[in-house]
N, C-alpha and C positions, 0 to 999 in steps of 0.2 A: 345518837342524833344530834344533834342541836340544827337546830328548824333559825326558820326567820321571815320575817314578816316585816316589809317596810313600812304598814300602815301603823305599825304598834313602838312608836316612841318619844319622845319629848325632848324636843331640847334640855338641859339645865337651864338656869334660871342664873342671867348676868346680871340680876338689878342686887341694889344692894340690902342690904336686910331692911331699912328703914320702910323700903313700900314698893312698889312696881310704879313706874313714872309710864307717861300717856307711849312718850319718846323710844323708851326700852320697850313695850309692848309692838312698837310697831317695827321697828328691830327686828324681834326677836321671831314677829311674822316671815319678814319678809327671806329673814336664814330660812325659817319654813318652805317659804314659793323658789326658791333660789337651789333647795335641798331636791323639791319634787318634781323641780324642772330638768335636773339633773338625765343621764340617759339610765334603766335602770342596771349595766354593773356598774357603773360609777355613782348612783347615791345605796346601793346596796352595800359597796363596800367604804365608803366612808360614812354611809348609818357606824358599821359595826366595829368601824378604828374612829373614830371621832366622836359616837353619839355613846355605844355600848361599852366603845376603853378594852376592847378586843387586841390581842397582838396579832400581830402581823401572818403568824403559825395557821390563828386559831380561824380566824380567815380564809385562809388556803385553805383548810380543811371544810369547812363550810359549803362556800362557793364555787369548790374542787378546782380550780387553777394553782395554778406555780405563783410560786411563792414570790417571783420575781413578777407577775403581771400582775399582783396586790396589791405590789409596792408601785407600778410603774399607775394604775389604777387609780389609787390615789390621790396617787400626783396630780394624776390629768385631771380628780374631779373640785380638786383643790383649786388646781387653776380658774376653770372653769366657772368655779363660787365666786372665786376674786373679783373676774372679771364679770361677774354677774351683778357684787355688792362690791362695783368702785365706784357709786357713789355716797356711801358712808362712811369713807372712812374719813 
């Protein structure tokens, strides 16, 4: 059985290999904060899918909910993140 701890994750770096810019660091922090503000049931599935890159089926087993529920939660979480981060587009 796989476990999940939503405090133990790091976003992959989106910065070019030449180094991290202040703006990039700020954007990464905003994304992390937006993820932390999601309700737990959304935060869990979006971290498992988009950060840990697990399949929908794996996530369904880990959180013990139907596959359709996992897909719905991921979609709704992404919509909330888009809304929270719309100023950075």
